[in-house]
N, C-alpha and C positions, 0 to 999 in steps of 0.2 A: 442545700440548691439555689444556684442564684440565676437571675435571671437577664439575657442578654437582647438587645434589642436591633435590627439591623433594619433601616432605614427602606421599606418596599414603595416607593414611588415609582422607580424603572432601573433597570442594574440587571448584576449579579448576587442578585436576591438569594435567592434558591440554595445556590453554593453553597452562601456564607451559612444560611440554618441550616444545613446539611452538616457542614464540619463543623459548628459549637456544637448541634445536639450527640456529634458520638463524643464529647468531653464529660467525662463523668461529672454528675452536681449541677449541669447544664442545662439551662432551658433556653430556648431561643424563642422569640416572636418576631414577626412581623411589625415593624412600625409604621403606622398611618394617621394617626391622629398624637391630638396632645393625651390624651388620658393613657396611651402607650408610654406617654414617656415616663410616666407617675410609678412604674411600676419595677423598672428596669436600671442594671449596675451600672451599665453600657452602649455605647449604642456605635455598631458598622454602619460608615456612610461608603454604599460598595461601588464597585466600578459601574462604566455605563454611560452617559453623555451627560460631563458636566453642566452642561447650557440649559439641558432639559430638565433636569433633578433641579439644578437654580428657580427655577421656574416655578414647577411644581410645589418647592418648600412654597414661596409665596403662597400658591394659587391654596395650599393646603391647612394656611396658618400656621407653619412649623418653622419658618426662620427665626424667629425671633426667641419661643420656646426654646430651638435646642441651643440656639448662640447662647442665651441665660442658665440651663444646664450646664452645659462644659465652662460657663465661667464658675459655675459656682465647682467644680470638680469634678463631676460626672466624668469616667474615661471613656473618650471618643476615636476611635480609629477609622481613617480615610484610605480606603485605597484606588489608586489611578483616580476616575471623577473624583473620587471621596476626595484626596490630596487636595485636589483643583479647587475644593467647597471649602477647604480648610482656611487654603490661602491668603495672607492679607493682601501679598501684591499678583498677577497674572498679568507675566511678558504682554508687550501691546494689547493689554485690553483695558479701559476704567472702568469697568465694574467688579465687584468680588461678591463672593455670595457670605458664604459664615462671615469671612474674614478675621479668624480668630486666631490660627498663626502666623510666625513671624517668619514667615519663609517667602521667597518670589519664588511663583514658579512659573515654567515655560508646557503651556499645551503641546498634545501631539508631537512631543518633542524628538520622540524615536520614527515619526511619519507617518505613513498610511497604514491600514493593517495588513497590507504585506513585509509589511516592516518589525511585523512583531518576532517576536526570537524567545526562547529560553537560553536561564544557562544556571548552574549553580553556584553559593559561595559557603563561608560560616561566617555570621554572622552571633560574633561571642556574646551581645547582652542578649538575643533570644535563644540561641540553641548551640552546642558544640559541633554538632554533624553538619553536614552542608544540607543546605536547604533550596529547592528547587524555587526557580524564580520564572513567572510569564510574565512579560510586557508585550502587550497589545495597543496600540496606539498610546502609549504611554506619555505621560510628562514626565521630567523631570525636577530637581530644586535646583534654581541657579543662585540662588543665595540662601543661606541659613543665618537667622538674624540672633539676636539675643542670646537665651539662654537654649536656644534650639540645640542638642545633642546629635550628630551625623552617627547613624546607626550605621549604614552599606554606601560604599561608591561602585560603579561599576564604568569603569573608562575612565575615570576623572569624572563624574556626573553621579551626584547624589542622588541616592533612590529611596532611602528611608530613614527617617527620622522620628523625634521625638522630644516633646516641651511638653515638662510638667504632664496632665494629665489627656495627653492629646498624640497621636500618634499616626503616621501618615507613610504610605507606601506605593509608589510608582507602580510596581508591578500586583499580580493578582494570585497570594495565597492560595485562593478559596477553588483554585481549580487544579491546585494537584492533592495527591495525599498525604502531607506532609502538614500534622497541627502546627507546629511550634509556633507562628506566630499567632495563630486564635489564643493556644494555653496561656501564653504571654500575655495576651490581651485578657484574658480571664482572669490573670492572675491581677492583673491592676484594676480589675472592675471589687475583687476579691476585697483587695487592702482599702479601697473606699469605702464598702460597704460595711468595713469593719467600723 
C-alpha cells in the first residue's frame, strides 16, 4: 500500500481522492498539515485558484515544508492551478509560489470559464490510448527550460511537462474516468519509495 496526498486547502480535492482510491494498493489522504507530509510518498496540487491556494500555503505554514519535500525528491503533480504553483515564473506577475519547476506559465491562457473545452490525445509517455483532457480557465507553459521534458502540446501550446520528480498538467484528468495520469503519478511515487 502506498499513501498519496492531495493538498486539501482549496480546489478539486475530492475528485483526485476518488481517482487515487480506485487504484489498487493506493490510499489517498487530504493534506492540510506538516504532519500529513510525513506519511505520503507523493503530493498532488489540485486545480482551483492559484492565488488563493498560494496564500493558504503561507497561512497554514506549508509553503516551505512542501518545497523542501519536493527538493528532497518527493514526487509532486500540479494540475491547472497546481502547475502555476510549481512554476518558477508566471507571465506578467512578480510573485511566484513554490517556484521549483523550470517553466514559465501563463495564467488563464485559454480565457474565461466560457472558453473551457475538452479534447483527446495520445501521450506516449503516459498511455498508448487516447486520454481525455479537460481545460477549465487553464494555463499553458510559455517556456520549458533546463531539463524539463514536454509531454504534450495542444495547438502548439505546451500543456504537460515533467522535470525529475515534478509533473505538471494544464488540464484536469481528475474529472474524467481515465486513470492513466493518476497511475503514472502513483508509479513515480512507488519508484521514489523504493
